[in-house]
C-alpha positions in Angstrom: 3.1 3.4 4.2 5.7 5.1 6.5 6.1 8.8 7.1 8.5 10.7 9.4 7.7 14.2 10.6 9.7 16.4 11.0 12.4 15.1 8.7 15.1 16.3 8.9 14.9 16.9 12.6 17.2 17.9 15.5 15.9 16.1 18.6 13.0 13.9 17.9 10.7 12.8 15.1 7.3 11.1 14.8 7.2 7.9 12.7 3.7 7.2 11.3 2.8 3.8 9.9 -0.5 2.6 8.5 -1.3 -1.1 8.3 -4.2 -2.6 6.4 -4.4 -5.7 8.6 -3.4 -6.7 12.1 -0.1 -8.5 12.6 3.3 -8.6 14.3 5.5 -5.5 13.8 9.1 -4.5 14.6 9.9 -0.8 14.2 13.6 0.1 14.5 16.1 2.7 13.5 19.4 1.7 12.0 22.5 3.6 11.0 24.1 3.5 7.5 26.1 0.4 8.5 22.8 -1.4 9.3 23.4 -1.5 13.1 20.2 -0.9 15.1 20.4 2.3 17.2 16.9 2.3 18.5 14.0 -0.2 18.8 10.8 1.8 18.8 8.3 -1.1 19.0 8.0 -4.9 18.8 4.7 -6.7 19.1 1.2 -7.1 17.8 -0.5 -4.2 16.1 -4.1 -3.7 15.1 -4.9 -2.5 11.6 -5.0 1.3 11.1 -2.6 4.2 11.8 0.1 3.9 14.4 2.5 6.6 15.6 5.9 6.1 17.3 8.2 8.8 18.6 12.0 8.6 18.3 14.1 10.7 20.7 17.4 10.8 18.9 19.3 12.9 21.4 21.6 10.0 22.3 22.9 9.4 18.7 25.1 11.6 16.6 23.7 13.7 13.7 23.6 12.0 10.4 21.6 9.7 8.1 19.5 6.9 9.5 16.8 4.5 8.2 13.6 3.7 9.9 12.9 0.0 9.2 9.4 -1.5 9.7 9.1 -5.3 9.5 5.4 -6.2 9.4 3.9 -9.6 8.5 6.9 -10.7 6.6 7.4 -7.5 4.6 10.1 -4.9 5.1 9.7 -1.1 4.5 12.2 1.6 5.2 12.6 5.3 4.8 15.6 7.6 5.3 15.5 10.0 8.2 18.1 12.7 8.9 19.2 14.0 12.3 20.6 17.5 12.2 23.0 18.9 14.7 21.7 21.6 17.0 19.2 22.0 19.9 
């Protein structure tokens, strides 16, 4: 299960991901064209809850997707960056 808080956000958001088992994970953010704009993590994770921060100040406001690839499965959630401080 993936959560993003706050969402929508203006500068940064926390991505929370819970895994039932250990394994290899890639956490990235893509734009609506599917191009990766940020790689938040790539490597081995233990089971349990994991939190990753995305500082989005370098990308324009708009819709993005957080994509988590974990042990062969793919999950994604929409996240929205607002304009403003």
